[in-house]
C-alpha positions in Angstrom: -16.9 -6.3 -0.6 -15.8 -9.4 -2.4 -13.8 -12.2 -0.8 -12.0 -12.8 -4.0 -9.0 -10.5 -4.6 -9.1 -9.3 -8.2 -6.0 -9.4 -10.4 -3.5 -10.8 -7.9 -1.0 -11.1 -10.8 -0.8 -7.3 -10.8 0.8 -7.3 -7.4 4.5 -6.8 -7.7 6.7 -9.5 -6.4 10.4 -10.4 -6.5 9.9 -12.0 -10.0 8.7 -8.8 -11.6 10.3 -6.0 -9.5 12.2 -4.6 -12.4 9.1 -4.1 -14.4 7.4 -2.4 -11.5 10.4 0.0 -10.9 10.4 0.8 -14.7 6.7 1.8 -14.6 7.2 4.0 -11.5 10.2 5.6 -13.1 8.3 6.4 -16.3 5.4 7.9 -14.2 8.0 10.1 -12.4 9.0 11.4 -15.8 5.6 12.8 -16.6 5.7 16.6 -16.9 4.1 18.6 -14.1 4.9 18.4 -10.4 7.6 16.0 -9.7 7.7 14.2 -6.4 10.6 12.2 -4.9 9.3 8.9 -3.6 11.2 6.1 -2.0 9.6 2.7 -1.6 10.8 0.3 1.0 9.3 -2.8 -0.6 7.2 -2.6 -3.8 5.7 -6.0 -3.1 4.6 -5.0 0.4 3.2 -1.7 -0.7 1.3 -3.2 -3.6 0.0 -6.0 -1.4 -1.2 -3.6 1.2 -2.7 -1.3 -1.5 -4.5 -4.3 -3.1 -6.1 -5.1 0.3 -6.9 -1.5 1.2 -8.6 -0.8 -2.1 -11.8 -2.4 -0.7 -11.6 -0.4 2.6 -14.3 2.2 3.0 -12.7 5.6 3.7 -12.3 7.7 5.8 -10.9 5.1 8.2 -9.2 5.3 11.6 -6.3 3.2 12.8 -8.5 0.5 14.5 -10.7 0.1 11.4 -7.7 -0.2 9.1 -6.0 -2.8 11.3 -9.2 -4.9 11.7 -9.8 -4.8 8.0 -6.2 -5.7 7.0 -6.0 -8.6 9.5 -8.7 -10.3 7.4 -6.3 -10.5 4.4 -2.7 -10.1 5.5 -0.5 -12.4 7.6 2.8 -10.6 7.0 3.9 -9.6 10.5 6.0 -6.7 9.2 3.1 -5.1 7.5 0.9 -5.6 10.6 3.6 -4.2 12.9 3.9 -1.2 10.6 0.2 -0.6 10.8 0.3 -0.9 14.6 2.7 2.1 14.7 0.6 4.5 12.6 -0.9 7.5 14.2 -4.4 7.1 15.5 -6.2 9.6 13.2 -8.5 9.6 10.2 -7.0 8.5 6.9 -8.7 9.4 3.6 -6.9 7.1 1.1 -4.4 4.3 0.6 -1.5 6.7 -0.1 -1.9 8.3 3.4 -1.7 4.9 5.0 1.3 3.6 3.1 3.2 6.8 3.7 2.4 6.6 7.5 3.7 3.0 7.6 7.1 4.2 6.4 6.8 1.7 3.4 6.7 4.8 1.2 8.6 7.9 2.1 
């Protein structure tokens, strides 16, 4: 695992939230199974996803929280992770869904 976060400019923030929403909307228009997805905060989901991309899966709640605390200081994200069920998670999507940042 590298200490350097790759491509931090790809993490959505308030300054490029419109662009992020447009990309997600376009992806939703791709033919095939369509899923309704609501995102509480694109920036927080992207930041968490950027951190979790280096996590070795499967991972349980304790492993996830220990790993994320090395990179994230956002209390809301850490509080959301404290509330997730203590089970095995196989990917980033399962975690973001369980945190109620994506529903």
